[in-house]
PLY file of the C-alpha trace (Angstrom):
ply
format ascii 1.0
element vertex 267
property float x
property float y
property float z
element edge 266
property int vertex1
property int vertex2
end_header
0.06 0.01 0.07
1.26 3.45 -0.97
-0.22 6.32 1.08
-0.07 9.89 -0.40
0.03 12.67 2.23
0.07 16.45 1.84
2.92 18.21 3.72
2.24 20.82 6.45
2.50 24.41 6.35
4.15 24.53 9.71
7.51 22.81 9.88
10.04 21.96 12.63
13.16 24.03 12.49
16.72 23.02 13.26
18.51 19.74 12.35
21.82 18.21 11.87
24.74 20.14 10.31
24.56 17.86 7.34
23.32 20.08 4.37
20.81 18.92 1.88
21.90 16.14 -0.53
19.49 16.15 -3.58
21.04 12.99 -4.96
20.39 11.23 -1.62
16.57 11.54 -1.72
14.22 8.90 -2.73
12.70 8.85 -6.22
16.04 10.13 -7.83
14.22 10.51 -11.14
12.89 13.72 -9.74
16.31 15.07 -8.91
16.51 17.38 -11.97
13.27 18.86 -11.33
13.99 19.41 -7.61
17.26 21.15 -8.52
15.35 23.50 -10.88
12.64 24.45 -8.14
15.39 24.93 -5.50
17.42 27.11 -7.72
14.57 29.38 -8.59
13.33 29.41 -4.97
16.61 30.38 -3.49
17.15 32.90 -6.18
13.82 34.54 -5.53
14.37 34.57 -1.80
17.89 36.07 -2.05
16.62 39.21 -3.77
13.62 41.46 -3.01
12.15 40.28 0.28
8.86 41.88 -0.37
8.49 40.46 -3.77
9.43 36.98 -2.53
6.83 37.19 0.23
4.14 38.18 -2.30
4.88 35.21 -4.54
4.92 32.79 -1.60
1.81 34.29 -0.04
3.47 35.01 3.19
1.93 37.59 5.62
4.04 40.22 7.38
4.64 37.99 10.41
6.04 35.26 8.20
8.66 37.43 6.40
11.37 35.36 8.08
10.58 32.36 5.92
11.98 34.34 3.04
15.54 34.34 4.58
15.11 30.71 5.61
14.44 29.75 1.92
17.53 31.75 0.80
19.73 29.75 2.97
18.24 26.15 2.04
21.47 24.78 0.60
23.38 25.28 3.75
20.64 24.65 6.30
20.56 21.69 8.66
18.21 18.77 7.61
16.05 16.32 9.45
13.93 13.37 8.23
10.84 14.51 6.43
8.80 12.78 9.07
10.16 15.09 11.61
10.15 18.36 9.43
6.37 18.09 8.78
4.09 19.02 11.84
0.56 20.01 12.18
-2.80 18.26 12.86
-2.31 15.18 10.56
1.17 14.59 11.60
0.53 14.99 15.22
-2.27 12.42 15.00
-0.06 10.09 12.81
2.39 10.26 15.56
5.38 8.69 13.64
7.75 8.97 16.63
5.63 6.83 18.77
4.78 4.15 16.36
5.91 0.72 17.27
9.19 -0.37 15.58
7.38 -2.64 12.89
4.85 0.04 12.21
7.49 2.66 11.75
9.29 0.39 9.17
6.00 0.09 7.31
5.56 3.81 7.39
8.95 4.35 5.90
8.04 2.07 2.89
4.44 3.20 2.57
4.23 6.99 3.22
4.90 9.51 0.38
4.68 13.25 1.12
4.00 15.60 -1.79
5.70 18.93 -1.69
5.83 22.01 -3.88
9.64 22.09 -3.48
10.56 18.44 -3.68
7.83 17.00 -5.60
7.44 13.95 -3.40
9.64 12.52 -0.63
9.58 9.70 1.81
9.56 10.28 5.53
13.12 9.08 5.99
14.47 11.58 3.36
16.55 14.39 5.06
15.33 17.83 4.08
15.65 21.29 5.58
12.78 23.37 6.84
11.32 25.49 3.98
8.31 27.38 2.86
7.01 26.81 -0.62
3.32 25.35 -1.23
2.09 23.64 -4.32
-0.10 26.61 -5.06
2.86 29.01 -5.50
3.60 30.34 -8.95
7.30 30.79 -9.19
8.22 33.58 -11.86
10.25 31.19 -14.16
8.44 27.99 -13.60
4.89 29.07 -13.11
2.34 27.18 -10.93
4.12 24.27 -9.25
1.19 21.95 -9.35
1.25 22.25 -13.17
5.03 22.14 -13.26
5.27 18.83 -11.33
2.43 17.27 -13.39
3.45 18.17 -16.89
7.19 19.03 -16.82
8.67 16.33 -14.68
8.80 12.51 -14.69
6.01 12.35 -11.89
3.61 10.51 -14.19
6.21 7.50 -14.30
7.78 7.88 -10.83
4.58 7.54 -8.73
3.18 4.37 -10.40
6.56 2.70 -10.07
6.42 3.63 -6.45
2.92 2.13 -6.27
3.84 -1.13 -7.79
0.85 -3.48 -7.98
-0.50 -2.38 -4.61
-3.33 -0.08 -3.32
-2.81 3.80 -3.46
-4.46 5.52 -0.48
-4.71 9.23 -1.68
-5.09 11.56 1.34
-3.72 14.72 -0.40
-5.44 17.95 -0.53
-6.61 19.36 -3.93
-3.60 21.72 -4.30
-1.17 18.65 -3.98
-3.42 16.26 -5.95
-2.86 18.58 -8.90
0.79 17.45 -9.08
-0.10 13.91 -10.08
-3.44 12.09 -10.88
-3.82 8.41 -11.11
-4.96 7.05 -14.60
-6.02 3.84 -16.22
-5.46 0.63 -14.18
-3.86 2.45 -11.28
-6.80 4.65 -10.66
-8.99 1.52 -10.32
-6.93 0.50 -7.27
-6.74 4.07 -5.80
-9.00 5.30 -3.06
-9.47 8.97 -1.92
-10.94 9.62 1.51
-13.26 12.35 2.81
-14.17 12.75 6.46
-17.78 13.77 7.36
-19.11 14.85 10.70
-22.48 13.47 11.31
-25.07 15.21 13.60
-28.65 14.71 14.23
-30.93 17.80 14.34
-34.73 17.32 15.00
-34.39 13.68 14.06
-32.69 14.45 10.79
-29.12 13.64 10.01
-26.82 16.34 8.77
-23.26 15.85 7.54
-20.46 18.41 7.06
-16.91 18.59 6.19
-14.70 19.71 8.85
-10.96 20.86 8.12
-9.30 20.46 11.32
-10.81 17.10 12.25
-10.70 15.96 8.65
-6.85 15.95 9.05
-6.80 14.51 12.58
-8.96 11.67 11.50
-6.78 10.85 8.39
-3.69 10.94 10.79
-5.37 8.46 13.05
-6.55 6.29 10.30
-3.17 5.85 8.82
-1.60 5.23 12.18
-4.06 2.42 12.96
-3.57 0.87 9.55
0.27 1.06 10.09
-0.04 -0.45 13.47
-2.48 -3.20 12.46
-0.14 -4.29 9.52
-3.04 -4.01 7.09
-2.15 -4.69 3.55
-5.28 -4.13 1.53
-4.81 -4.76 -2.24
-7.99 -3.02 -3.51
-10.22 -0.21 -2.33
-12.81 -2.69 -1.44
-10.27 -4.53 0.90
-9.39 -1.14 2.40
-13.11 -0.58 3.18
-13.06 -3.90 4.93
-9.81 -3.11 6.96
-11.17 0.37 8.10
-14.47 -1.25 9.28
-12.41 -3.77 11.23
-10.65 -0.95 12.91
-14.03 0.51 13.85
-14.50 3.18 11.33
-17.83 3.87 9.64
-17.11 3.89 5.98
-19.24 4.41 2.93
-17.72 3.60 -0.40
-18.67 4.96 -3.90
-17.32 2.69 -6.56
-16.50 4.72 -9.70
-19.08 4.54 -12.51
-16.35 4.47 -15.11
-13.06 2.53 -15.24
-9.94 4.55 -14.70
-11.24 6.62 -11.82
-10.47 6.40 -8.09
-12.87 5.07 -5.51
-14.18 7.77 -3.11
-14.52 6.80 0.49
-16.33 8.74 3.14
-15.45 8.17 6.73
-18.27 9.21 9.02
-17.60 10.52 12.55
-20.03 11.40 15.19
-17.54 13.01 17.61
-14.80 15.68 17.06
0 1
1 2
2 3
3 4
4 5
5 6
6 7
7 8
8 9
9 10
10 11
11 12
12 13
13 14
14 15
15 16
16 17
17 18
18 19
19 20
20 21
21 22
22 23
23 24
24 25
25 26
26 27
27 28
28 29
29 30
30 31
31 32
32 33
33 34
34 35
35 36
36 37
37 38
38 39
39 40
40 41
41 42
42 43
43 44
44 45
45 46
46 47
47 48
48 49
49 50
50 51
51 52
52 53
53 54
54 55
55 56
56 57
57 58
58 59
59 60
60 61
61 62
62 63
63 64
64 65
65 66
66 67
67 68
68 69
69 70
70 71
71 72
72 73
73 74
74 75
75 76
76 77
77 78
78 79
79 80
80 81
81 82
82 83
83 84
84 85
85 86
86 87
87 88
88 89
89 90
90 91
91 92
92 93
93 94
94 95
95 96
96 97
97 98
98 99
99 100
100 101
101 102
102 103
103 104
104 105
105 106
106 107
107 108
108 109
109 110
110 111
111 112
112 113
113 114
114 115
115 116
116 117
117 118
118 119
119 120
120 121
121 122
122 123
123 124
124 125
125 126
126 127
127 128
128 129
129 130
130 131
131 132
132 133
133 134
134 135
135 136
136 137
137 138
138 139
139 140
140 141
141 142
142 143
143 144
144 145
145 146
146 147
147 148
148 149
149 150
150 151
151 152
152 153
153 154
154 155
155 156
156 157
157 158
158 159
159 160
160 161
161 162
162 163
163 164
164 165
165 166
166 167
167 168
168 169
169 170
170 171
171 172
172 173
173 174
174 175
175 176
176 177
177 178
178 179
179 180
180 181
181 182
182 183
183 184
184 185
185 186
186 187
187 188
188 189
189 190
190 191
191 192
192 193
193 194
194 195
195 196
196 197
197 198
198 199
199 200
200 201
201 202
202 203
203 204
204 205
205 206
206 207
207 208
208 209
209 210
210 211
211 212
212 213
213 214
214 215
215 216
216 217
217 218
218 219
219 220
220 221
221 222
222 223
223 224
224 225
225 226
226 227
227 228
228 229
229 230
230 231
231 232
232 233
233 234
234 235
235 236
236 237
237 238
238 239
239 240
240 241
241 242
242 243
243 244
244 245
245 246
246 247
247 248
248 249
249 250
250 251
251 252
252 253
253 254
254 255
255 256
256 257
257 258
258 259
259 260
260 261
261 262
262 263
263 264
264 265
265 266
């Protein structure tokens, strides 16, 4: 099973004195594209701070992120699983996983990134600020760049092999790669819905914060259980065994992912 995750806006700082080694990252076929994005981002952030902040969508209080980006080549690094923080990653709790589950996480989890394209949680990267929605002056919108101008379309299917793909990315990061053909048939997306009953009528709503937390817990429990579903239908069964209320919508046409709704009653 390959699990596709979004990164987090917030990231841990600090790290070892070992600088970034682009050639040492997983999915080496993306190396040239990573170097191209890194070059433009560092160049942008080494110039006009106000312009860089505008391009990156940073508020006045986040202007310090520009200087951080300018020093990416020399900055200390940490495993990506430690760099990414936030609601989903707090709920996932990589550091507290049992040893076997942590090994499975290293093999299964792939984090999409505006800067790196996609990395595994063991890849050592510096803290940075560059979302997939950014439009760099030379490369344009990063979602389009990664989808159309890099080997992403070949790299992710190879990483998936013949197994299930559990796609938990947000729409901005899903733009960088979309499953097609036979691989889409064994891909499942997940939406978390909060169910409440008002005057005897059930109402469901999407909730952002708890959507992320539920997805983090869901992945954690799958890793601990050692679940290895090979199809979306098997994933539905595995989640139900873990106590989740799941509704599945099988695609009407071949070549499209399954859509799973996880229904929660408590936040």
